N, CA, C and O atoms as a DFTB+ gen file, in Angstrom:
464 C
 N C O
     1  1     362.970    -123.475      63.214
     2  2     362.280    -122.231      63.293
     3  2     362.128    -121.630      61.929
     4  3     363.068    -121.681      61.136
     5  1     360.995    -121.065      61.619
     6  2     360.747    -120.605      60.278
     7  2     361.232    -119.093      60.163
     8  3     361.219    -118.339      61.137
     9  1     361.623    -118.743      59.006
    10  2     362.020    -117.328      58.785
    11  2     360.771    -116.563      58.484
    12  3     359.697    -117.131      58.284
    13  1     360.935    -115.217      58.453
    14  2     359.821    -114.348      58.136
    15  2     359.362    -114.604      56.711
    16  3     358.171    -114.475      56.430
    17  1     360.286    -114.972      55.775
    18  2     359.892    -115.200      54.333
    19  2     359.102    -116.448      54.264
    20  3     358.119    -116.477      53.523
    21  1     359.437    -117.491      54.969
    22  2     358.704    -118.780      54.933
    23  2     357.240    -118.623      55.523
    24  3     356.255    -119.200      55.062
    25  1     357.237    -117.787      56.574
    26  2     355.894    -117.482      57.193
    27  2     355.010    -116.743      56.241
    28  3     353.809    -117.006      56.177
    29  1     355.599    -115.781      55.464
    30  2     354.834    -115.012      54.544
    31  2     354.309    -115.850      53.414
    32  3     353.155    -115.717      53.008
    33  1     355.209    -116.767      52.877
    34  2     354.842    -117.661      51.833
    35  2     353.725    -118.663      52.297
    36  3     352.810    -118.971      51.534
    37  1     353.826    -119.143      53.526
    38  2     352.764    -120.035      53.993
    39  2     351.438    -119.343      54.212
    40  3     350.391    -119.973      54.062
    41  1     351.446    -118.092      54.556
    42  2     350.247    -117.258      54.664
    43  2     349.659    -116.879      53.317
    44  3     348.440    -116.891      53.144
    45  1     350.496    -116.552      52.386
    46  2     350.040    -116.140      51.076
    47  2     350.675    -116.964      50.031
    48  3     351.789    -116.627      49.629
    49  1     350.082    -118.023      49.539
    50  2     350.699    -118.943      48.591
    51  2     350.990    -118.323      47.220
    52  3     351.863    -118.829      46.516
    53  1     350.330    -117.298      46.825
    54  2     350.662    -116.656      45.483
    55  2     351.930    -115.947      45.531
    56  3     352.484    -115.658      44.471
    57  1     352.458    -115.631      46.670
    58  2     353.801    -115.015      46.738
    59  2     354.944    -116.018      46.283
    60  3     356.028    -115.589      45.887
    61  1     354.664    -117.327      46.353
    62  2     355.632    -118.282      45.944
    63  2     355.827    -118.191      44.420
    64  3     356.933    -118.347      43.903
    65  1     354.687    -117.926      43.710
    66  2     354.805    -117.769      42.230
    67  2     355.468    -116.457      41.883
    68  3     356.347    -116.402      41.023
    69  1     355.028    -115.356      42.581
    70  2     355.578    -114.082      42.375
    71  2     357.040    -113.979      42.741
    72  3     357.779    -113.148      42.214
    73  1     357.438    -114.833      43.647
    74  2     358.830    -114.784      44.104
    75  2     359.829    -115.506      43.281
    76  3     361.032    -115.426      43.527
    77  1     359.348    -116.205      42.314
    78  2     360.275    -117.000      41.492
    79  2     361.122    -116.080      40.592
    80  3     360.703    -114.960      40.298
    81  1     362.256    -116.519      40.171
    82  2     363.159    -115.783      39.370
    83  2     362.503    -115.434      38.030
    84  3     362.608    -114.287      37.597
    85  1     361.860    -116.336      37.384
    86  2     361.276    -116.076      36.100
    87  2     360.155    -115.045      36.166
    88  3     360.052    -114.184      35.292
    89  1     359.343    -115.122      37.160
    90  2     358.292    -114.135      37.338
    91  2     358.902    -112.735      37.530
    92  3     358.441    -111.754      36.945
    93  1     359.893    -112.675      38.318
    94  2     360.593    -111.361      38.615
    95  2     361.165    -110.812      37.399
    96  3     361.039    -109.615      37.139
    97  1     361.825    -111.666      36.590
    98  2     362.446    -111.178      35.351
    99  2     361.385    -110.770      34.319
   100  3     361.577    -109.839      33.537
   101  1     360.301    -111.471      34.344
   102  2     359.203    -111.063      33.451
   103  2     358.527    -109.748      33.835
   104  3     358.192    -108.909      32.999
   105  1     358.355    -109.626      35.103
   106  2     357.795    -108.258      35.641
   107  2     358.723    -107.124      35.294
   108  3     358.284    -106.084      34.804
   109  1     360.097    -107.326      35.562
   110  2     361.011    -106.343      35.207
   111  2     361.085    -105.914      33.718
   112  3     361.244    -104.755      33.333
   113  1     360.947    -107.024      32.928
   114  2     360.950    -106.776      31.458
   115  2     359.793    -106.000      31.013
   116  3     359.930    -105.089      30.196
   117  1     358.568    -106.343      31.551
   118  2     357.290    -105.559      31.250
   119  2     357.371    -104.114      31.701
   120  3     356.961    -103.203      30.982
   121  1     357.894    -103.916      32.877
   122  2     358.077    -102.524      33.331
   123  2     359.038    -101.834      32.503
   124  3     358.813    -100.661      32.203
   125  1     360.119    -102.438      32.082
   126  2     361.159    -101.746      31.329
   127  2     360.466    -101.381      29.886
   128  3     360.626    -100.265      29.391
   129  1     359.757    -102.309      29.303
   130  2     359.175    -102.008      27.962
   131  2     358.058    -100.985      28.103
   132  3     357.870    -100.178      27.192
   133  1     357.324    -100.980      29.179
   134  2     356.225     -99.955      29.305
   135  2     356.665     -98.631      29.640
   136  3     356.104     -97.663      29.125
   137  1     357.673     -98.479      30.505
   138  2     357.992     -97.147      31.039
   139  2     359.440     -96.618      30.661
   140  3     359.606     -95.431      30.382
   141  1     360.412     -97.469      30.660
   142  2     361.728     -97.049      30.641
   143  2     362.413     -97.044      29.274
   144  3     363.322     -96.246      29.047
   145  1     362.032     -97.840      28.447
   146  2     362.670     -98.008      27.061
   147  2     362.425     -96.810      26.255
   148  3     361.436     -96.102      26.444
   149  1     363.403     -96.543      25.261
   150  2     363.230     -95.460      24.354
   151  2     362.030     -95.609      23.473
   152  3     361.445     -94.615      23.042
   153  1     361.646     -96.850      23.192
   154  2     360.492     -97.140      22.336
   155  2     359.367     -97.686      23.245
   156  3     358.754     -98.700      22.911
   157  1     359.106     -97.068      24.316
   158  2     358.097     -97.582      25.312
   159  2     356.669     -97.500      24.724
   160  3     356.424     -96.839      23.714
   161  1     355.864     -98.111      25.314
   162  2     354.401     -98.243      24.955
   163  2     353.829     -96.823      24.955
   164  3     353.140     -96.468      23.999
   165  1     354.063     -96.040      25.915
   166  2     353.462     -94.691      25.978
   167  2     353.975     -93.782      24.932
   168  3     353.230     -92.965      24.389
   169  1     355.307     -93.907      24.614
   170  2     355.817     -93.118      23.558
   171  2     355.268     -93.547      22.208
   172  3     355.115     -92.703      21.325
   173  1     354.983     -94.754      22.023
   174  2     354.322     -95.234      20.828
   175  2     352.902     -94.731      20.710
   176  3     352.427     -94.475      19.603
   177  1     352.217     -94.583      21.825
   178  2     350.831     -94.040      21.684
   179  2     350.924     -92.623      21.339
   180  3     350.074     -92.187      20.563
   181  1     351.850     -91.809      21.807
   182  2     351.966     -90.421      21.457
   183  2     352.346     -90.288      19.998
   184  3     351.768     -89.460      19.294
   185  1     353.309     -91.081      19.511
   186  2     353.688     -91.134      18.147
   187  2     352.587     -91.500      17.236
   188  3     352.426     -90.871      16.190
   189  1     351.798     -92.506      17.580
   190  2     350.652     -92.952      16.759
   191  2     349.605     -91.865      16.620
   192  3     348.995     -91.724      15.560
   193  1     349.385     -91.078      17.701
   194  2     348.398     -90.001      17.576
   195  2     348.889     -88.928      16.752
   196  3     348.088     -88.317      16.045
   197  1     350.246     -88.590      16.758
   198  2     350.834     -87.647      15.893
   199  2     350.748     -88.066      14.399
   200  3     350.449     -87.241      13.536
   201  1     351.013     -89.345      14.118
   202  2     350.854     -89.894      12.732
   203  2     349.439     -89.788      12.224
   204  3     349.190     -89.426      11.074
   205  1     348.506     -90.116      13.120
   206  2     347.072     -89.987      12.664
   207  2     346.698     -88.549      12.342
   208  3     345.986     -88.280      11.375
   209  1     347.222     -87.565      13.225
   210  2     346.907     -86.212      12.953
   211  2     347.630     -85.737      11.634
   212  3     347.038     -84.983      10.862
   213  1     348.815     -86.146      11.396
   214  2     349.440     -85.843      10.127
   215  2     348.812     -86.379       8.876
   216  3     348.790     -85.739       7.825
   217  1     348.275     -87.642       9.034
   218  2     347.615     -88.213       7.904
   219  2     346.264     -87.479       7.598
   220  3     345.851     -87.327       6.448
   221  1     345.623     -87.046       8.689
   222  2     344.380     -86.288       8.506
   223  2     344.726     -84.876       7.749
   224  3     344.029     -84.407       6.849
   225  1     345.844     -84.317       8.231
   226  2     346.308     -83.113       7.502
   227  2     346.630     -83.305       6.089
   228  3     346.371     -82.438       5.254
   229  1     347.208     -84.456       5.786
   230  2     347.633     -84.804       4.431
   231  2     346.377     -84.954       3.560
   232  3     346.363     -84.493       2.419
   233  1     345.341     -85.584       4.078
   234  2     344.062     -85.712       3.384
   235  2     343.489     -84.393       3.089
   236  3     343.057     -84.152       1.962
   237  1     343.458     -83.468       4.097
   238  2     342.947     -82.141       3.925
   239  2     343.642     -81.379       2.851
   240  3     343.010     -80.763       1.992
   241  1     344.980     -81.419       2.898
   242  2     345.786     -80.668       1.902
   243  2     345.681     -81.302       0.534
   244  3     345.801     -80.601      -0.470
   245  1     345.461     -82.597       0.458
   246  2     345.254     -83.219      -0.911
   247  2     343.970     -82.712      -1.478
   248  3     343.881     -82.457      -2.679
   249  1     342.956     -82.557      -0.635
   250  2     341.625     -82.005      -1.100
   251  2     341.776     -80.580      -1.570
   252  3     341.218     -80.172      -2.588
   253  1     342.568     -79.811      -0.779
   254  2     342.824     -78.388      -1.148
   255  2     343.578     -78.263      -2.469
   256  3     343.332     -77.360      -3.268
   257  1     344.480     -79.174      -2.666
   258  2     345.285     -79.173      -3.904
   259  2     344.402     -79.423      -5.092
   260  3     344.472     -78.703      -6.088
   261  1     343.544     -80.470      -4.996
   262  2     342.586     -80.746      -6.128
   263  2     341.614     -79.605      -6.380
   264  3     341.259     -79.312      -7.522
   265  1     341.194     -78.973      -5.304
   266  2     340.213     -77.787      -5.486
   267  2     340.995     -76.656      -6.132
   268  3     340.433     -75.980      -6.994
   269  1     342.249     -76.399      -5.780
   270  2     343.006     -75.390      -6.369
   271  2     343.386     -75.720      -7.876
   272  3     343.423     -74.841      -8.737
   273  1     343.646     -76.960      -8.107
   274  2     343.895     -77.300      -9.536
   275  2     342.666     -77.125     -10.401
   276  3     342.743     -76.767     -11.576
   277  1     341.535     -77.389      -9.781
   278  2     340.314     -77.166     -10.533
   279  2     340.043     -75.723     -10.861
   280  3     339.648     -75.375     -11.974
   281  1     340.276     -74.854      -9.819
   282  2     340.101     -73.403     -10.038
   283  2     341.191     -72.872     -11.006
   284  3     340.894     -71.953     -11.769
   285  1     342.405     -73.390     -11.012
   286  2     343.403     -72.990     -11.960
   287  2     342.972     -73.349     -13.417
   288  3     343.165     -72.563     -14.344
   289  1     342.381     -74.563     -13.583
   290  2     341.946     -74.922     -14.901
   291  2     340.751     -74.035     -15.361
   292  3     340.629     -73.755     -16.554
   293  1     339.866     -73.589     -14.420
   294  2     338.825     -72.716     -14.803
   295  2     339.388     -71.301     -15.158
   296  3     338.737     -70.597     -15.931
   297  1     340.520     -70.868     -14.651
   298  2     341.126     -69.609     -14.947
   299  2     341.593     -69.531     -16.352
   300  3     341.855     -68.429     -16.834
   301  1     341.722     -70.676     -17.079
   302  2     342.225     -70.617     -18.455
   303  2     341.183     -70.105     -19.377
   304  3     341.522     -69.677     -20.480
   305  1     339.871     -70.117     -18.991
   306  2     338.838     -69.661     -19.908
   307  2     338.683     -68.141     -19.753
   308  3     338.844     -67.595     -18.662
   309  1     338.365     -67.470     -20.876
   310  2     338.331     -65.996     -20.863
   311  2     337.082     -65.561     -19.972
   312  3     336.010     -66.163     -20.029
   313  1     337.292     -64.556     -19.215
   314  2     336.178     -63.972     -18.358
   315  2     336.186     -64.534     -16.954
   316  3     335.620     -63.928     -16.044
   317  1     336.844     -65.730     -16.751
   318  2     336.772     -66.311     -15.407
   319  2     337.802     -65.584     -14.470
   320  3     337.591     -65.556     -13.258
   321  1     338.854     -65.029     -14.990
   322  2     339.787     -64.295     -14.179
   323  2     339.099     -63.038     -13.583
   324  3     339.199     -62.746     -12.391
   325  1     338.402     -62.321     -14.476
   326  2     337.670     -61.064     -14.058
   327  2     336.572     -61.509     -12.993
   328  3     336.428     -60.856     -11.959
   329  1     335.868     -62.536     -13.243
   330  2     334.792     -62.989     -12.290
   331  2     335.434     -63.325     -10.987
   332  3     334.961     -62.890      -9.937
   333  1     336.500     -64.088     -11.016
   334  2     337.222     -64.525      -9.790
   335  2     337.719     -63.300      -8.972
   336  3     337.533     -63.258      -7.756
   337  1     338.335     -62.327      -9.630
   338  2     338.810     -61.121      -9.003
   339  2     337.657     -60.312      -8.367
   340  3     337.841     -59.730      -7.298
   341  1     336.482     -60.269      -9.003
   342  2     335.359     -59.557      -8.584
   343  2     334.751     -60.309      -7.291
   344  3     334.363     -59.665      -6.316
   345  1     334.701     -61.613      -7.346
   346  2     334.040     -62.432      -6.232
   347  2     334.936     -62.463      -5.046
   348  3     334.498     -62.184      -3.930
   349  1     336.167     -62.793      -5.249
   350  2     337.088     -63.069      -4.087
   351  2     337.774     -61.838      -3.524
   352  3     337.994     -61.742      -2.316
   353  1     338.099     -60.932      -4.363
   354  2     338.926     -59.731      -3.964
   355  2     338.188     -58.444      -4.124
   356  3     338.778     -57.379      -3.946
   357  1     336.883     -58.490      -4.463
   358  2     336.040     -57.348      -4.573
   359  2     336.625     -56.240      -5.476
   360  3     336.539     -55.045      -5.195
   361  1     337.209     -56.712      -6.550
   362  2     337.809     -55.757      -7.519
   363  2     336.645     -55.256      -8.453
   364  3     335.630     -55.904      -8.709
   365  1     336.959     -53.975      -8.931
   366  2     335.958     -53.364      -9.706
   367  2     336.625     -52.575     -10.906
   368  3     337.833     -52.346     -10.957
   369  1     335.735     -52.197     -11.838
   370  2     336.180     -51.299     -12.849
   371  2     336.165     -49.910     -12.380
   372  3     335.598     -49.642     -11.321
   373  1     336.778     -48.949     -13.126
   374  2     336.862     -47.592     -12.612
   375  2     335.499     -46.935     -12.559
   376  3     335.251     -46.100     -11.690
   377  1     334.675     -47.269     -13.405
   378  2     333.379     -46.580     -13.506
   379  2     332.254     -47.309     -12.614
   380  3     331.075     -46.983     -12.755
   381  1     332.614     -48.238     -11.752
   382  2     331.664     -48.998     -11.034
   383  2     331.803     -48.732      -9.483
   384  3     332.882     -48.412      -8.985
   385  1     330.694     -48.879      -8.784
   386  2     330.685     -48.824      -7.336
   387  2     330.214     -50.174      -6.842
   388  3     329.285     -50.764      -7.392
   389  1     330.912     -50.690      -5.724
   390  2     330.518     -52.031      -5.205
   391  2     329.985     -51.779      -3.812
   392  3     330.558     -51.033      -3.018
   393  1     328.857     -52.435      -3.544
   394  2     328.283     -52.345      -2.159
   395  2     328.291     -53.846      -1.658
   396  3     327.818     -54.762      -2.331
   397  1     328.843     -54.005      -0.475
   398  2     329.005     -55.299       0.090
   399  2     327.880     -55.375       1.233
   400  3     327.834     -54.557       2.151
   401  1     327.017     -56.393       1.091
   402  2     325.999     -56.610       2.071
   403  2     326.344     -57.872       2.785
   404  3     326.504     -58.935       2.185
   405  1     326.460     -57.731       4.133
   406  2     326.773     -58.862       4.953
   407  2     325.542     -59.237       5.766
   408  3     324.789     -58.371       6.212
   409  1     325.349     -60.534       5.950
   410  2     324.224     -60.994       6.744
   411  2     324.783     -61.411       8.083
   412  3     325.975     -61.695       8.198
   413  1     323.921     -61.454       9.116
   414  2     324.331     -61.781      10.513
   415  2     324.986     -63.201      10.536
   416  3     326.007     -63.373      11.203
   417  1     324.472     -64.132       9.885
   418  2     325.015     -65.559       9.890
   419  2     326.382     -65.576       9.365
   420  3     327.231     -66.264       9.931
   421  1     326.680     -64.844       8.283
   422  2     328.038     -64.812       7.712
   423  2     329.006     -64.098       8.675
   424  3     330.165     -64.495       8.794
   425  1     328.518     -63.018       9.376
   426  2     329.394     -62.438      10.364
   427  2     329.773     -63.300      11.445
   428  3     330.938     -63.337      11.840
   429  1     328.784     -64.052      11.989
   430  2     329.118     -64.953      13.099
   431  2     330.042     -66.100      12.669
   432  3     330.896     -66.546      13.435
   433  1     329.865     -66.536      11.506
   434  2     330.673     -67.601      10.938
   435  2     332.114     -67.088      10.699
   436  3     333.075     -67.792      11.010
   437  1     332.270     -65.826      10.131
   438  2     333.580     -65.324       9.883
   439  2     334.267     -64.981      11.241
   440  3     335.477     -65.174      11.361
   441  1     333.532     -64.483      12.255
   442  2     334.212     -64.239      13.555
   443  2     334.579     -65.537      14.264
   444  3     335.580     -65.592      14.979
   445  1     333.817     -66.525      14.081
   446  2     334.155     -67.879      14.645
   447  2     335.422     -68.413      13.998
   448  3     336.274     -68.971      14.689
   449  1     335.565     -68.256      12.693
   450  2     336.709     -68.682      11.986
   451  2     337.932     -67.902      12.365
   452  3     339.028     -68.458      12.429
   453  1     337.769     -66.624      12.618
   454  2     338.895     -65.771      12.987
   455  2     339.445     -66.112      14.400
   456  3     340.640     -65.993      14.669
   457  1     338.519     -66.539      15.281
   458  2     338.941     -66.902      16.627
   459  2     339.790     -68.139      16.653
   460  3     340.684     -68.270      17.488
   461  1     339.518     -69.056      15.740
   462  2     340.237     -70.303      15.733
   463  2     341.578     -70.088      15.195
   464  3     342.363     -71.031      15.101
């Protein structure tokens, strides 16, 4: 008389392959590496995305550093400090009046940047 296991294997021959020791160990090993290990596949995907984000930030800050170095070099020339103060910080002399004219496009752009 056949047991339930032998009946199942005779009905579904692929279970004979899946039921072997080696296949079960391989499946356990794959599940362990994908889900349970400290260095699992999913943890690596998260870490890789963080690395990519940090590298993008690094490139951005490198560009900002070169732009700042360029502006610092420009500040060594006479008159550039005064011009920079007038353009960026709206500084003025005592006898001057400054009128700031804003356009709608600049307002929208500044408000969009403030929201982010």
